[in-house]
N, C-alpha and C positions, 0 to 999 in steps of 0.2 A: 504494499500500499504506499509505503514511504517512497519507494522508488518510482512508483506510478506518479506520485505528486511532483517529484524532482522533474521527471519526463515532460509532464504537463507544463511545469514552470518554464522549462528550457524551451519548449515548443512556443509557449506564449511570447517569451523573450525574443525568440527568432522571428515571430510574426511581427512583433513591435519593431525589431530592427529592419525587417524587410519593408514594413510600412514606412518606417523613417527613411529608408534608402529611396524607396519609390517616390516618396514625397520630395526628397531632395532632387532626384532625377527630374521629376516633373516641374518643380519650381526653377530648376537650373536650365533645362532644356526647352521645356514646352510652355512655360509661363510667359505672358507678354512682358517685353523688357524694352519698351521704348518711352522716351520722356519728352516728346515733342507734341504739340497740339495740332499741327497741321496734318492733312491726310497722308502726306508723304514727305520724305527728306532725301535731298540728293547728296551722295557721297562720291568724292573723287579720290581714287588711290593712284599715286603716281607709279610710274615704271620703276621697278627695283626697290620698291617701298619695303622697309622692314615692318615686322609686327608691331613694334612700338609706334611706328608712324601711323600705321592703321589704327591702333587704339586711340591715338591722339585725334584722329579724324572723326571716329565714331563715338568717342566718350561723351561729348555733349548731347548725343542723341539717346543715350542709354539710361535706364533707371538703375541698372546694377552692372558696372563694368567688370567686376570680379567674376561674376557668373559667365559673362561673355568670354572672358579670357579662358575660363575652365573649358567651356564647350569648344572653343576654337582650337585648344590644344588637343582635346580628345578626338576631334574630327580631323586632325592633321592639317588644319588651315595655316598654322603658324609657319610651316615650311612649304606652303603652296599657294603664295599670295599672287593674285592677278590684278593687273592695273585696269583702270577704266572708270566709267561713270556708272553708278548704281543707284538704284531707288529702293529705299527702305520705307515700307508702309506702317502707318500707326497700328500698334497692337501686334507687330511681329514678335515672335520669340526668338531666342538665340539661335535655334536651329535653322529657322527661316532666314534670319539675318545673315548667317554665315553661308548658307547655300546661295544666297543672293549675291553677296559680294565675291563669292568664289567663281560664279558661272553665268551671271546675267548682266553682262556689260551692255548698257543701253546707248545706242547712238544719240547724238545730240544734233540740233540744227544750228549750223554756223552761217553766218551772212556777212557780206562785205559790199560796199559800193563806193564808187567815186573816190577811191584813194589815189593821191597824186603821184606817188612813186612807190616802187618795191618796198622801200623802207617803211612807209606808212602802212602798207598792206601787212608786212611782217609784224609790226607793233600791234596792229588791230587783231591779227589771228592769234597772236600770243596770249591775248586776253580771252580767247575763246577755246583753244585747245591746249594740250600739255607743252607741245613744242614751244621753246623760247624764241625770241625775235632774232637772236644771232643765228641759231641753227636754221630758221626759216629763211632769212636773207641769204645765207650761204648756199642753201639748196636751190633757191630761186636764180642765183647768179652763177651757179656751177657752169663753167665754160663747156665741159663735155656734154652736159645735158642739154644746154642751148644749142650747141651745134648738132646734136643728134635729132633735135625736133625742128631745125631750121630757123632758130631764133637768134637774136643777138642781145647784147646789153641793152641796146636802144629799143628793141622791139619787145623784150621779155614780158613787159607789163601787158601787153596785148593778149597774152594767153590766159589771163584771169578775168573771166566774164562774171560781173557782178550779179549775185543771185543768193538764194538760200539753198544750202546743201546739207544733206544728212551724212554724218561721218561719226567715227569714234573719237571720243574726247582724247584718248591716248595716242591718236595718230601721230606718227613722226613727221618732221618737216619734209622729208622726201616722199612719205606717203601722201601728205597734203598736196605737194607740188604735181606729183604724177596724177593724182585725181583730178586736179585742175586741167591737166592736159587732156585727159579723158573727156571732161566736161566741154572744153574748148572744141575738140573734134566733134562732139555731139552737137554743139551749138551751130558750128558751121556745116550745116546739112546741105543737101544737094540744092535745095531751093535757094538758100542764101548764097551759096557758091555761084550759081547761076546769075543771080541778080548782080553780084559783085562783077562777074565776067562782062555782063552787059554794060557795066560802067567803065570797063577796061581797068579795073582795079582788083587787087587781090585782097585776102582778109586782113592782112597787115596794114595795107593802105587805107582800107575801109575804117579800121579801128582808129588809125592815126587821124583821119579826117573827122571821124565821129567824136574824138576827144576835143577837137576845136569847137565842134557844134556844141558839145556839152558845156564847155567854157563859156561859149557865147550866150547861151540862153537857158535859164532854168525852167522855162516853160516847155513842157513836153509837146504841147499842141503846136508850137512854133517851130520846133526842130526840123521837121520836113522842109519848111520854108527856108530856113537858114541853110540847111544842106543844099538846097537848090541853088542858092546864090553861089557857093563854093564851087559846085560842080559846074555851074555856068561859066565861072571865071576859069576853071581848068579846061574847059572845052574851047574857050577863046584864047588860051594861052596867056591869060593874065596872071599876075602875082595874087596869091590869096590875100595878102595884107590883113592878116587876122591879129588883132591886138593881143589875144591870149598867148600867141606864139612868142611875141616880143617879151611879154611878162616872164614866160617860161625860160626863154633864152637868157634873160638878165638874171633870174634866180640861179640858173644853171652855171653861168660863168662866175657869178659871185659866190657860188656854193652856199647860198643862203635862201632856203625854201620857206623860212619862217616870216620873211618879210611881206607886208601887205602892200600891194600896189593897186590903187583905185584909178590911177590916171596915167596913161602912157604919154611920155613927153616926146618931142621930136628928136631929141638926142638919143632916146632909146631905140629909135628906128634905124640907127646906124650901127647897132650891135652886131658884130661879125660873128654869126652863128648859123648853122644850117637850119636851126629852129626858127630863125627870124624870116618870116614870110613876106616881109617887106623888102628883104634883099635877095632872098634865094627863091627860086621858082618852084613849083610843084608842092607836093605834100611833104611835110617834115620826115625825118629818118625814123621817127617813132611817135607814139602817143605822148602828148604833153600832160596827160592825166588819164585816169581810168574812166572811159565812158560807160554809161549803163546801156542796157539793151535797147531802151527807147531811142538813144542817140545812134547806135549802130543801125537799127532798123530805119531810122530817119535817112541815113545816108543810102541805104539799100532801096529805100521806097521815097525818094524825094518829091517834094511838090514840083510840078512842072510849071515854070513861069519864066519871064524875061528879066527878073531883077538881077542886078549886078552889084548893089551896094545896099547897106543897112546900117542904122545907127540907133542908139537907144532913144525910146519914145518917152519923153518927159511928161507927156499928157496921159500915158498908160504905162505905168512903171512895171518893168519886168519884161515888157514887149519892145519891139523895135518898129522903126519906120523904114520901109523899103523904097528903093529907087531904081529905075531903069536907066537914068542918065546921070552923068557926073554932076551936071548943073543942079538938078533936083537933089542929089545927095549932098551937095555943099550947102544948099539952103537948110536942109534937115540937120546937117552937121553943125552949122552955125547956131541953130537953136539949141542943140544940146551943150555946145561949148559955153554959150552964155549962162545956161542953167547951172552947169557944174561949176563954173567960175563964181557964180553968186553963192553957191554952197560952200566956197572957200577951200574946195578940194585942190590941192596942189600936187600931190603924189598919190 
């Protein structure tokens, strides 16, 4: 009888122990362990991150970081960390959290538009993906890559078509660059290539001309009209005489792209640069900025007219007055010069 009581006691203790262990397992592994109020939280784990770095990233999101560490170790996550962008949902337990950050890398939407130079694009993208600006600019300017795709330092910016793209946050600089080349080839489909050919232009020249259109007018509905002016000038063998190219030439020669130039002076027109379309005929050797799709398509689908000149319209700000003759243009220009002088704008 005494032995029986001992066995019963031992059994009861075993059950209590098993119950305690089961409760520990449940609370550690399967009990909710999030400490944020939103529906979800975004986690970014860098390439080659240590477990300590992962803990530092997720700790503000957890109710109990020690239980997370214990489960991570038991599941072998501490030695099998994956980089990327992960989404933890409110109420997830440690098991779900670790499964998520181990295998559910979620793509992100990255976007860019109207960057003036590769340096600006690299800086802009470094704030959206893991790659830093130095690695991005190095990949973008890589001479072997540029040669392999038929680009140069002057035309490299043309490869980046402004848009929104889905990609992984932990994409490398080369991955981003190569993806943009794929998107560039996709953008220049047969229809666009045929339209460029009909204008006796190639995609690089279209983009360079579109960058001028982009700088000339912020009004999307006016861009086909402005493009038509420049195409008319090219057809007649006239100089493009685009003020934005003079501004770009000045910035490039002085290596100062931070300066703000609101007024082009006559002295600026003498700058000796292939980008100065007051001195050099034809389209500049490369884009003076990154044109968006509306500007590119404006060049490919220009408004058909006989205008050869235009100047800012001081009666309808943002738009321009167009002229077919130099005499009419000079009258429009005089009106603009009087207005800008009255504003006190000297540079």
